[in-house]
C-alpha positions in Angstrom: 0.0 0.0 0.0 1.1 3.5 -0.7 2.7 4.9 2.5 0.5 8.1 2.3 -2.6 6.0 2.1 -1.5 3.7 4.9 -0.9 6.7 7.3 -4.1 8.5 6.3 -6.2 5.4 5.9 -8.7 6.6 8.5 -9.5 9.7 6.4 -9.8 7.6 3.3 -12.3 5.3 5.2 -14.3 8.4 6.3 -14.6 9.7 2.8 -15.6 6.3 1.5 -18.2 5.9 4.3 -19.6 9.4 3.5 -20.0 8.5 -0.2 -21.6 5.1 0.6 -24.0 6.7 3.1 -25.4 8.7 0.2 -27.0 5.5 -1.1 -29.0 5.4 2.2 -29.8 9.1 2.2 -30.8 9.4 -1.5 -31.5 5.8 -2.7 -33.2 7.1 -5.8 -29.9 8.5 -7.1 -28.7 4.9 -7.6 -31.7 3.8 -9.6 -30.5 5.1 -13.0 -27.2 3.4 -12.7 -29.0 0.1 -11.9 -31.9 0.3 -14.4 -30.0 1.6 -17.4 -27.6 -1.3 -17.9 -30.3 -3.8 -17.1 -32.7 -2.4 -19.6 -29.8 -2.1 -22.1 -29.0 -5.8 -21.6 -32.6 -7.0 -22.0 -33.3 -4.8 -24.9 -30.2 -5.6 -27.0 -30.7 -9.3 -26.3 -34.2 -9.1 -27.7 -33.3 -7.0 -30.7 -29.9 -8.4 -31.7 -30.1 -11.9 -30.4 -30.2 -13.4 -33.9 -26.7 -12.0 -34.7 -25.2 -15.2 -33.4 -26.5 -16.9 -36.6 -23.8 -15.0 -38.6 -20.9 -17.3 -39.5 -17.9 -17.0 -37.3 -19.7 -15.2 -34.5 -18.1 -17.6 -32.0 -21.1 -18.3 -29.8 -24.8 -19.0 -30.1 -25.5 -17.4 -26.7 -26.0 -13.7 -27.3 -27.0 -13.1 -23.7 -23.7 -14.3 -22.4 -21.9 -12.2 -25.2 -23.6 -8.9 -24.3 -23.7 -9.0 -20.5 -20.1 -7.9 -20.3 -21.0 -4.6 -22.1 -23.9 -3.9 -19.7 -21.6 -4.6 -16.7 -19.1 -2.1 -17.9 -21.9 0.4 -18.8 -23.2 0.3 -15.2 -19.6 0.6 -13.9 -19.0 3.7 -16.1 -22.2 5.4 -15.1 -21.6 4.7 -11.4 -18.0 6.0 -11.6 -18.9 9.1 -13.5 -21.6 9.9 -10.9 -18.7 10.5 -8.5 -17.8 13.5 -10.5 -21.3 14.8 -10.4 -21.3 14.4 -6.6 -17.9 16.2 -6.4 -19.3 19.1 -8.5 -22.2 19.4 -6.1 -19.8 19.5 -3.1 -17.7 22.2 -5.0 -20.8 24.3 -5.6 -21.8 24.0 -1.9 -18.4 25.0 -0.7 -17.8 21.7 1.2 -14.9 20.6 -1.0 -13.0 23.9 -0.3 -13.0 22.9 3.4 -11.7 19.5 2.5 -8.9 20.9 0.5 -8.0 23.1 3.5 -7.5 20.0 5.6 -4.0 18.5 6.1 -4.9 15.4 4.1 -2.7 14.9 1.0 -4.5 15.3 -2.4 -4.0 11.6 -3.3 -5.7 10.6 -0.1 -8.8 12.8 -0.9 -9.0 11.4 -4.4 -8.6 7.8 -3.1 -11.5 8.2 -0.8 -13.8 9.3 -3.7 -12.7 6.7 -6.2 -12.7 3.7 -3.8 -16.3 4.5 -3.0 -17.1 4.5 -6.7 -15.5 1.1 -7.1 -17.6 -0.3 -4.2 -20.8 1.3 -5.4 -20.3 -0.2 -8.9 -20.9 -3.6 -7.3 -24.6 -2.7 -6.8 -25.6 -2.5 -10.5 -23.3 -5.4 -11.3 -25.0 -7.6 -8.7 -28.5 -6.7 -10.0 -27.5 -7.3 -13.6 -25.8 -10.6 -12.9 -28.9 -11.8 -11.0 -31.2 -10.9 -13.9 -28.7 -12.4 -16.4 -28.4 -15.7 -14.6 -32.1 -15.9 -14.1 -32.7 -15.8 -17.9 -29.9 -18.1 -18.9 -26.5 -16.3 -19.0 -23.7 -18.9 -18.7 -22.0 -19.3 -15.4 -18.5 -17.9 -15.9 -16.9 -19.9 -13.2 -15.1 -18.5 -10.1 -12.1 -17.1 -12.1 -14.4 -15.6 -14.8 -16.6 -14.0 -12.2 -13.6 -12.6 -10.3 -12.3 -11.1 -13.5 -15.7 -9.6 -14.2 -15.7 -8.0 -10.8 -12.2 -6.7 -11.2 -13.2 -5.2 -14.6 -16.3 -3.5 -13.1 -14.4 -2.0 -10.1 -11.4 -1.1 -12.2 -13.4 0.8 -14.9 -15.5 2.5 -12.1 -12.3 3.8 -10.6 -11.1 5.1 -14.0 -14.6 6.7 -14.6 -14.5 8.3 -11.2 -11.1 9.8 -11.9 -12.5 11.1 -15.2 -15.6 12.6 -13.6 -13.5 14.2 -10.8 -11.1 15.7 -13.3 -14.1 17.3 -15.2 -15.7 18.4 -12.0 -12.5 20.2 -10.9 -12.2 21.7 -14.3 -15.7 23.1 -14.7 -16.7 23.2 -11.0 -20.4 22.8 -11.8 -23.0 20.0 -12.1 -23.7 21.3 -15.6 -20.8 19.2 -16.7 -22.6 16.0 -15.7 -23.7 15.1 -19.3 -20.1 15.2 -20.4 -19.0 12.9 -17.6 -21.7 10.4 -18.4 -21.6 10.6 -22.2 -17.8 10.2 -22.2 -18.0 6.8 -20.5 -21.1 5.7 -22.4 -19.3 6.3 -25.8 -16.1 4.7 -24.6 -17.9 1.5 -23.6 -20.3 1.5 -26.6 -17.5 1.9 -29.2 -15.9 -1.4 -28.5 -16.8 -4.9 -29.6 -20.1 -4.4 -27.8 -22.6 -5.7 -30.4 -20.5 -8.2 -32.3 -16.9 -9.6 -32.5 -14.3 -7.3 -34.1 -14.3 -9.4 -37.3 -17.9 -8.5 -38.0 -17.5 -4.7 -37.5 -17.2 -2.5 -40.5 -15.7 0.9 -41.4 -15.1 3.4 -38.7 -16.6 1.2 -35.9 -14.0 -1.5 -36.6 -11.2 1.1 -36.4 -12.5 2.7 -33.2 -13.1 -0.6 -31.5 -9.5 -1.6 -32.4 -7.9 1.4 -30.9 -10.3 1.9 -28.0 -8.6 0.7 -24.8 -11.9 -0.3 -23.2 -12.2 -3.0 -25.8 -9.4 -4.9 -23.9 -11.3 -4.5 -20.6 -14.5 -5.8 -22.3 -12.7 -8.9 -23.7 -11.3 -9.6 -20.3 -14.7 -9.4 -18.6 -16.5 -11.3 -21.4 -14.2 -14.3 -21.6 -15.5 -16.2 -18.6 -19.1 -16.0 -19.9 -18.1 -17.4 -23.3 -15.5 -20.0 -22.5 -12.2 -20.5 -20.8 -10.3 -17.8 -19.0 -6.8 -17.3 -20.3 -3.9 -15.1 -19.4 -3.6 -14.0 -23.0 -7.1 -12.4 -22.8 -6.6 -11.2 -19.3 -3.4 -9.2 -19.1 -4.3 -6.6 -21.7 -7.4 -5.7 -19.7 -5.5 -5.4 -16.4 -2.8 -3.3 -18.0 -5.5 -1.0 -19.6 -7.2 -0.5 -16.3 -4.0 0.4 -14.6 -3.0 2.8 -17.4 -6.5 4.5 -17.4 -6.5 5.0 -13.7 -2.9 6.3 -13.6 -3.5 8.9 -16.4 -7.0 10.0 -15.3 -5.9 10.2 -11.7 -3.0 12.4 -12.7 -5.5 14.8 -14.4 -7.8 14.8 -11.3 -4.8 15.5 -8.9 -3.7 18.3 -11.2 -7.2 19.8 -11.0 -7.1 19.7 -7.2 -3.7 21.5 -7.1 -5.0 24.2 -9.4 -8.2 24.6 -7.3 -6.2 24.9 -4.1 -3.9 27.6 -5.6 
């Protein structure tokens, strides 16, 4: 563990608990992040389920193919909501008091993004329950663990993204940009079909989009065997996204404190 986080862990825990308590104070705020990916999953399964009849699709179970996309969608929405909450705290003046505390900036950011990673488990749990109920393949313990890692990892990256934007614009009016950024990033992957079946610009974007690697990591347990070859690119992508976006968020904190 980072020495700063180890020394200041009680403050990190307080910030995490404050964010988690919001679920109890305003439970309705969590509903969109739970319903949207579930509706997305059920709707796309009904509309595009016959795509598996295409040659070379690789599976005849479209539910198991698409559930990874919905898991990451819920993760991205939940993480981005952290930026919305931060913008609200900035508008209310509470975040200024937090910056005036002796807590290092990485500790403050850690408290916010860890809470996002934990809250992302709520839509994931609902979606998996619905998915297994209607026939999604059991991914096995390793596949399920990787799916959870992908969900929590992308939520952390999305929280850093949302916080960076909140610190840049300092208003909740930036919320659509936070949410839309994650939505587009998740959607422009191999979300509807394998890369071989994508055409034109969508194929190009899905190839260079780093979240494609995370999706392939999350998806593999639902479609077959978990392999290191399909796992390490996703883990590396999550680490890189968190590192880069956290740097932007910390830069925003320093600028706001100046």
